[in-house]
Phi, psi and omega in degrees: 000119181277099186296325181301311183297319181296318180296322178290318180296328181293347178248012185290153176287340181278114185302321182295316179301318182300312184300316180298313182298317180298322177297318179298316180299315181299318182296314179302314182299316184286327186276329183209075186302314183303313181290328178301309182294321180296316179300320180296319183291326178292317178302314183297325187271352188272111183292345180281343187275156180295143180306325184295317182289326179294318182299312182294322178302316180296318181295316181295321179299315180297317181288348176275355183244345188210148176210155178292320182288126190293326180292318180293321180300315180301319180297315181296321179298314181298321178301314182294314183302324186272003177292155175300129183305326182291326177294314181301318181300315180297318180299315183294322178296317178302317182297318181293323178297321185296336180300337180266008184294153178277350182265120186302312183303320182294316179300312185298311182297319182299319180297325178291318182292320177305316182294323180295318178296317180300322183295334178274318192272319186299317176299338178268013181062031175250172182047044183292342182275355186304307186301316180298320181294318180296318181294329177301323178298327185282330188262349183293143184301129174065029179300131182295150183304315181302322180294317181295319181298313182293325180293316178297320178299316179298317179301317179298313181296322179298316179297327180291327187274332186249169181264154182306327184290350183272355176245142175287156182299323180292331175292317179300314181302317182294320178298312182298320179300313181297318183293315182294324176296322179297334180279344188299144182298339179290343176284116190281335185275119178298328180298319180294316182298319180297315180299324181293317181295319180294324178294320179299319179306314181287337184271353186302323181299336183276350194265022187304311184287333177291324178287337179283344181263118190301317182297314181294319181297315180303319183293313181299315183295322180297315182297319180295315182294324175296320183292334182290351176242026177298165178293325191272129182304312185300323181289321177298315181300314181296325179294318177295326176299323175297318179297322178298315181295321180294324180301323182271328185273323187235038180313317187297339184262004193278340192313311185295343188256358192294326180295315178300314183294322178301314181298317179299313183292321182298316179295320181294317183294321183287318193226001185268174176300154185302320183301324180283315181301321180299319179291325179296320177291321180301327178303312182289326176298322181291320176300319177302311180306315181297315185287327175297316181296319179297319180296316182293321186292320187250021180301120175073005179253143180258037185291114183291340182274359187295151178300140181293132171263108184284352183051046179302321184294314180302317183292326185272353188315307187301331178264328187289315185296312178302321180300317182287324179299323178299323183295333183296339182275002183258044180292160172259150174299140175064018181292342179288346182279343186243114184292339186259011184294138177222105182227188189293327181287322177296316182296318179297318179295320179297317180295320178300319178298321179291323178296319179300321179288334182280316188250352176065227189305331187299339184280335191301309181295341179277336184262325187300321178300324178295318180298309185294327182286338187247345193293337183246010184291152181294329182285123183300330179304319182291317182295319181293318181297320180297317181293319180296318180299316182296313180297330185286335187257018184278348177248121181132296177296159184287156177301322181302321182286322188272324188308312181300322181293318181291318180298323179288327188263353187299316183297322179298315179298319181297322178292325184291346176296350178256009182306143181295338184264131187289332178292323178294318180295321180299311182291327178295315180297321178297318181294319177300318178301317179295319179301313183291323182292318192260335189236353186271114182217098189303331185275354185286165184294328185234068189294148178287320181256124184233172180297336181282326184255356185298317183298317180296316180300314182297318181301314182296315183295319181297319180293315185288343179292349178266359183294180179304155191307316184293327177287315181302324179298318179291326178295318177300321176299319180296320178297320179302309183290327177298315180294319184301330179301336182264009188299320184269007185220074187297329181296318180292334185293353173306332181298338180277340188308315182299335184269353191302310182302317181291321180297314181299316181297317183294319183288321178295323182288326176295321181292336185268354190310136179300335182272026181279040160297341173280086180300332184293328178296315182298314181297318182296321180294315181291326178295319178296320179300315178303318184291323180295320177295315183302318187268354188292152180277103195296332181295335180263339194242008186300326180296313182296318183289328174299319178294320179298321179304313180298319182295317181292324176297320179299317181294320180296321180299322181294334184294340182284346182262003182295145179279117182257106183249342184215173179293332176297317178298318182299318182293319179298317179300314183296318179297318182294318178298321180298315180297316183292320176297325178298317179296316181299320179301314181296318181295317181299315180298320183293313184289327185284348181268015187215187178288354183274015182306329185300330180299319180293316181304320183289332185253002187303317182299315180296317181301312184296321179301317180295315182297321180293326176293324177299316178300323183294335175278007201342122170210141194298325184295322179290321175315311185300308186293319181292322179298315179297320180295323179293322176302316179295320181294320179299316180298320184287327187262348176062222187294340179298341184296343186301331183292341180270347189299316184303319182283322185284333192302323183295327179285322179298316181296318179297319178298318181292338182263005185276081184292325186295311181262083192294338177297322179298316180299315183297316180295321180297322177298318178298322181292326175303318178300315179301316184292321177302315182293328182283315190269337187051229189288354177289351179279351187311314183300340185260355189291325179301313181298315183294312183297322179300313182292319182296318179295323177296318179304315184295331182272355187272115183288344181281342185283134179305135188298335185296343182278342188290316177304314178299330179295318178298315178304322182296324174306316180297318179299318182295315181298320178298323184287321189253001174061221187286359170296346180290350183311318186294340182267347184306315183298340181262319186285319187295317177300327178297316180296318182292322178297317180295322180297321180290325178300324182295334182293336184250023183289146180280110185279355180273347184260115185302320181298321180292323179297317180298313179297320179303319179293320178297319182294317178301314181299317179300317181295315180296320180296324177297310181300318181300312181298317182293316180298315180292323182293321187269357180305141178117223189301326186256018184306328185300339179302336186272350184303317182300338185261353191292319187288326176297320180298318180292322178298317179298315181298322180294319179299320179292321179301321184281348184270117185283353182272004181287147177262177189294327181294327177291317178304313182297317181294323181293317180295321179299320180297320179301317178295316181297322180297314180294321183294318184283315185271343177055229186296338180294343182265358186306306184296324180299314182291330179289327183268350176241082190276001181304334185298332182298309182291322182299311183291327179296319180302327186292344182290346179266001183261188187289171189305316184300314181294320181298314181296317180298318181295319180297318179297315181298319179300317179299317181295317181294319179301317179299317181295322184290330182266352186287000000 
């Protein structure tokens, strides 16, 4: 089989040739994997072969070692591990030879494949000679530049793929030495220097002990700072990227170098190419991130061991802020049209916002003169920069400092929504949104929005919602935040009632704009509409919201008639249905929480019919929104919902079985809970089907772990709904709960994500036990005796674990009460022999009211059991 010819045919313009070649490759791979991989590595290393076949050989080789999907990746790793060692050795030798190739693509691909092999072998203590071999390429006399460049690239990729604990310190030292030498100005090839800087970037995580040593650190920092003024733009950019990484990884070591770095960044921001200037600003944004985190971490603590906060931002403020304000004047024409634009003015504004969060009030006097000096200038660049600067500093400084400025400037901002330039209007609408999000609080002593200015604000927002799409989208955002301010104060939200019909009309019309190639405008309009419904005072607005319900149903009905000619059309239909189902969910929740429930009762049949039609168009994103809306409808209609179950059940079952899109699965599990609460024992005929799927989900290793805690809670919901009918499921559900409890005993407590997941799982297990105990209470309570002592052991283990959060504590205490309540005198001996509960319940008296009340109730139940 001529592999060269097949690889070339696989890239042919002739479709038939391609299909045949791809089939041949697949067949070779399946019939003889070791020789297939070896042939590819030989092809890649052979300088006589065409570059095209070598490139593809390298790509296939790389894809045979790594995949995005974790299950597939694991499979590929096992395949490689089980290859004959002599074959692996030959492949690795071919790869190392290829680093010296004269063809750039072959060298580059080879360095990537070397790193993929290293990522499998080095953690297994194999291929230990790799680093030495790569370093040998760097130190050999007269090594050609292409070899050095590819070797540095390989070193960088290897560092990216493996963890610091997998290299010995002397290997790290040797890698850093080689990399830093490659960056040296005496190295004549710019390609080698660039590869060296990029390799250093990937190796920084390994350099912890080198950064702790002052001499080594000084040397590394000097080389990076020298490299930051190289002739070549790409090398300067890469050097600044290293400084950004050092700012976050080695903040504690930066103090001696800050003056030098300030000068470098200031020069780059003022006069260098944009790519370099962006990294220079990113350095300061990263310092802000570090200092904000330090402030949050040690707020109010006098921990002497805390990391030093050098307050670099505070010290640099007088020079840093003017430098960044200048960048705001470097806007691009039409940058407001592109949501993903990232240029020097955007970057400068973002950094200014982070500085405001870092230093608070101190930034205001440095920025306000710039705002006042530019806000009325004839050049739109100045007006936009002034507005952007003002909007950027609204988070961080105190309300006391900002409120007077906002109250004085609000009218000006409202007038600026009519500015002739659309970029100025865009930034003004964004700034108004920030004002409402961060400073609008109706209950405060000095509110930004008052009965005197509300009408004017509403008039301006309603008018501006008709502006060009990108401005209108920001205006919808401003309406959203204005409404959100009334979320905790429904009585005060009456002030919005007179504006409701016009607001709803304006938002529906923004969502309908013929120019909604801007999907974001449509989404923003519907989100604002949802918020207005959420905060409205329902006793005054049920009629208006009832009409809105009819209108949204009408719109959802129209989506079924859209002409679907392509996958793009299908996606548009699906996105629109998702938004409309979202609005319906909010309306159903709002109406069902009030005397206006009858409106839902009258439209429930139509609503359910629409949701089922959405499922019939099935696309996973819509599944989620329609599923959530059905959960709300079940809650609103109570036991009447049972009539929809036969038709709905197949979709619910499909949602529960959707392992790939685990969010859909998770939402479906939540909806089962809603339906249990609505139907109570009327859900019984469907429980066999539901429990079978849930138990399968728990046993499925492919299902994302985050879905498992809600499934356990769902067992509790089902048991509460069907009472002692849950008996038939005990032999299946209880071993699952006990297995999960045992898994928790071996959880990795050093990993924050795992601790978090552990808490979710514990809460899920306790909620399951609580529901089952309450459900089976009564004539069949004795069924729970065999499980009681395991439950108490688990609860004691959780009590002793200091990583539990308060929600777990509350759930654990509730279970103790439920156990005593359900088993009564049968639990007496158990509680006498497991006395941890005494101390556990006593501890709860120092926690919040909810936990305290639950603990008092549990104590009462246990006392009753003990004296019975």
